[in-house]
Structures are given as structure tokens and as C-alpha cells.
ROSE-967474 format. One record per atom (N, C-alpha, C): residue in three letters; atom name; x, y, z. Coordinates in Angstrom, 1 decimal. Layout:
   dose   logu        u        v        w
    Ala     CA        X        Y        Z
...
END
This chain:
   dose   logu        u        v        w
    Met      N      0.8     -1.2     -0.1
    Met     CA      0.0      0.0      0.0
    Met      C      0.8      1.2      0.0
    Cys      N      1.9      1.3      0.7
    Cys     CA      2.9      2.4      0.8
    Cys      C      3.5      2.6     -0.6
    Gln      N      3.7      1.6     -1.4
    Gln     CA      4.3      1.7     -2.7
    Gln      C      3.3      2.4     -3.7
    Ile      N      2.1      2.3     -3.5
    Ile     CA      1.0      3.0     -4.3
    Ile      C      1.1      4.5     -4.1
    His      N      1.2      4.8     -2.8
    His     CA      1.2      6.2     -2.4
    His      C      2.6      6.8     -2.9
    Leu      N      3.6      6.2     -2.8
    Leu     CA      5.0      6.7     -3.4
    Leu      C      4.9      6.8     -4.9
    Arg      N      4.3      5.9     -5.6
    Arg     CA      4.1      5.9     -7.0
    Arg      C      3.2      7.1     -7.4
    Lys      N      2.2      7.4     -6.7
    Lys     CA      1.3      8.5     -7.0
    Lys      C      2.1      9.8     -6.7
    Leu      N      2.8      9.9     -5.6
    Leu     CA      3.5     11.1     -5.4
    Leu      C      4.7     11.4     -6.4
    Val      N      5.4     10.3     -6.8
    Val     CA      6.4     10.6     -7.8
    Val      C      5.7     11.0     -9.2
    Gly      N      4.6     10.5     -9.5
    Gly     CA      3.8     10.9    -10.7
    Gly      C      3.4     12.4    -10.7
    Ile      N      2.7     12.6     -9.6
    Ile     CA      2.3     14.1     -9.4
    Ile      C      3.4     15.0     -9.4
    Ser      N      4.6     14.7     -8.7
    Ser     CA      5.8     15.5     -8.8
    Ser      C      6.4     15.8    -10.2
    Leu      N      6.3     14.6    -11.0
    Leu     CA      6.9     14.8    -12.3
    Leu      C      6.1     15.6    -13.2
    Val      N      4.6     15.5    -13.0
    Val     CA      3.7     16.4    -13.8
    Val      C      3.8     17.8    -13.4
    Cys      N      4.1     18.1    -12.2
    Cys     CA      4.2     19.5    -11.7
    Cys      C      5.6     20.0    -12.2
    Phe      N      6.7     19.3    -12.2
    Phe     CA      7.9     19.7    -12.7
    Phe      C      7.9     20.0    -14.1
    Gly      N      7.3     19.1    -14.9
    Gly     CA      7.2     19.4    -16.3
    Gly      C      6.3     20.6    -16.7
    Ala      N      5.2     20.8    -15.9
    Ala     CA      4.4     22.0    -16.1
    Ala      C      5.2     23.3    -15.8
    Gly      N      6.0     23.2    -14.7
    Gly     CA      6.9     24.4    -14.4
    Gly      C      7.8     24.6    -15.5
    Ile      N      8.4     23.7    -16.0
    Ile     CA      9.4     24.0    -17.1
    Ile      C      8.6     24.6    -18.4
    Leu      N      7.6     23.9    -18.7
    Leu     CA      6.8     24.4    -19.8
    Leu      C      6.3     26.0    -19.6
    Leu      N      5.8     26.2    -18.4
    Leu     CA      5.3     27.6    -18.1
    Leu      C      6.5     28.6    -17.9
    Ser      N      7.7     28.1    -17.7
    Ser     CA      8.8     29.1    -17.7
    Ser      C      9.1     29.6    -19.1
    Phe      N      8.8     28.9    -20.1
    Phe     CA      9.1     29.3    -21.4
    Phe      C      7.9     30.2    -21.9
    Leu      N      6.8     30.1    -21.3
    Leu     CA      5.5     30.8    -21.9
    Leu      C      5.2     32.0    -21.1
    Leu      N      5.6     32.2    -19.8
    Leu     CA      5.1     33.2    -19.0
    Leu      C      6.2     34.1    -18.5
    Pro      N      6.0     35.4    -18.3
    Pro     CA      7.1     36.2    -17.8
    Pro      C      7.6     36.0    -16.4
    Gly      N      8.8     36.3    -16.1
    Gly     CA      9.3     35.9    -14.8
    Gly      C      8.6     36.4    -13.5
    Tyr      N      8.1     37.7    -13.5
    Tyr     CA      7.4     38.2    -12.3
    Tyr      C      6.0     37.4    -12.1
    Phe      N      5.3     36.9    -13.2
    Phe     CA      4.1     36.1    -13.0
    Phe      C      4.4     34.8    -12.4
    Leu      N      5.6     34.2    -12.9
    Leu     CA      6.0     33.0    -12.4
    Leu      C      6.4     33.0    -10.9
    Ala      N      7.0     34.0    -10.5
    Ala     CA      7.3     34.3     -9.1
    Ala      C      6.0     34.5     -8.2
    Phe      N      5.1     35.1     -8.8
    Phe     CA      3.8     35.1     -8.1
    Phe      C      3.1     33.8     -8.0
    Leu      N      3.1     33.0     -8.9
    Leu     CA      2.5     31.7     -8.9
    Leu      C      3.4     30.8     -8.0
    Glu      N      4.6     30.9     -7.9
    Glu     CA      5.4     30.0     -7.0
    Glu      C      5.1     30.5     -5.5
    Ala      N      5.0     31.8     -5.3
    Ala     CA      4.7     32.2     -4.0
    Ala      C      3.3     31.7     -3.5
    Ala      N      2.4     31.8     -4.4
    Ala     CA      1.1     31.4     -4.1
    Ala      C      1.0     30.0     -3.8
    Ala      N      1.7     29.2     -4.6
    Ala     CA      1.9     27.7     -4.3
    Ala      C      2.4     27.4     -3.0
    Val      N      3.5     28.0     -2.7
    Val     CA      4.1     27.8     -1.3
    Val      C      3.3     28.1     -0.2
    Ile      N      2.6     29.4     -0.2
    Ile     CA      1.7     29.7      0.8
    Ile      C      0.5     28.8      0.9
    Ser      N     -0.1     28.3     -0.2
    Ser     CA     -1.2     27.4     -0.1
    Ser      C     -0.8     26.0      0.4
    Ala      N      0.4     25.6      0.0
    Ala     CA      1.0     24.2      0.6
    Ala      C      1.1     24.4      2.2
    Gly      N      1.7     25.6      2.6
    Gly     CA      1.9     25.8      4.0
    Gly      C      0.6     25.8      4.7
    Leu      N     -0.4     26.5      4.2
    Leu     CA     -1.7     26.5      4.7
    Leu      C     -2.4     25.1      4.9
    Leu      N     -2.3     24.4      3.8
    Leu     CA     -2.7     23.0      3.8
    Leu      C     -2.1     22.2      4.9
    Leu      N     -0.8     22.3      5.1
    Leu     CA      0.0     21.5      6.1
    Leu      C     -0.3     22.0      7.5
    Leu      N     -0.6     23.3      7.7
    Leu     CA     -0.9     23.8      9.0
    Leu      C     -2.4     23.4      9.4
    Gly      N     -3.2     23.5      8.4
    Gly     CA     -4.6     23.0      8.7
    Gly      C     -4.8     21.6      8.8
    Arg      N     -3.9     20.8      8.5
    Arg     CA     -4.2     19.2      8.4
    Arg      C     -4.2     18.9      9.9
    Ser      N     -5.2     18.1     10.3
    Ser     CA     -5.3     17.5     11.7
    Ser      C     -4.9     16.1     11.7
    His      N     -3.9     15.8     12.5
    His     CA     -3.5     14.3     12.7
    His      C     -4.2     13.6     13.6
END
């Protein structure tokens, strides 16, 4: 079961990495910086809001 989660995590990571490279060619730098900051903030909020 743990291997399924790892496989899904690696797949999602690869898709996000590829999308980031593609967007770096299409969008200006300041917009990419804004998107990155928004992604980091939202990930932080999701981790802080997660109840264990």
C-alpha cells in the first residue's frame, strides 16, 4: 500500500515539474514568481490546517 502512495507522489511531482518547465518558457518571470509564492503559501496553509 505504501508503494502505491509513493508511485502516485512521484507521478504528481513529475507532472508539476514538467508543467513548471513548460510555463517558464511561456510566462514572464514576475508572473512565475507570483505563482510560486501562491503555491508555497497554499501548501503551507494545507499543512498547517491538516489535523493528525
